[in-house]
C-alpha positions, 0 to 999 in steps of 0.5 A: 610622793610624786617628787620622790618616786615619779621623777618630779611629776614626769613619771607615772603611778600605776594602779593595780588590782591587789588580788590579781597582782597577788595571783600573778606573783603566786603563779610565778612562785609556783612555776619556779618553785619559789616562796612568796611573801606578801603583806602590808608594810608595817611602819616602825614607831619612832623609838622602835629599833630596827630588826636585827638578825643574829648569826652565831659565828660557829653556825656561819662557819659551819654552813652559812647557807643553811643558817640563812635558809633557816632564819630567813622565813622568820626574819623576812617581816623585819627585813622586807616588810617594815619601814621607818615611821616617816614613810607611813603615809605611803600605805605600801604593800609588798610582794617578795619572791624568794628562792635559789635563782641565778637570774632576775625573776619575772611575774606577768602582772599585765592582767592586774593593771587597772589604771595609769596616772601620769604626772603633771610633767609627763612628756607630751611626746609619750602620750601617743605611746601610752595610748597605743600600748594600753588601748583597753585602759584608754577606752575604759577612761582609766588613764589620767593626767594629774593636775593640781589645784590648791595643792590637791591632785585632780586626775583628768582623763586622757583623751583618745587624741591630744593630751587631756580632756578638760571636759571633766575639769569641773573646778568649783568657783572661788568662794565669794565674799559674803554680802554685807548684811543690810542694817535693820 
């Protein structure tokens, strides 16, 4: 999905430890008195209808907020954790914090980051910034530059200096044509 989500290979893909990510979201929810919803996205079959919520007019007129609060916990799966079947190759997992807040919420997920995959068109000028901001990941060999070979992604470790190292660029040779068998 590099073309759609990573600025046509110029962006990054971040890898997270799912358990640590959930724990960070849970801590943010507890600290602010919010509800946390976390689940894998379910992909609707092509003939399956989208989720609909019914709001009886009398309830909406009487007290819209309390009706939304009542319906939301059961509707959250259909609203936020389902997508069309077309996206099923994403294998997406989502976290949602819900509550009565006036500003954007922040969850410190820095302890969850386990790797960075830079697109093949990631700007050369940004590699030094990445090295400086993520020294532990760099030292652990967990920052990669994506290269493509015959349509398949190959993550290349980012070198401590320069762009990427070719040390692990172990591409198998092209298959050789079979030798013609000698006549018997």
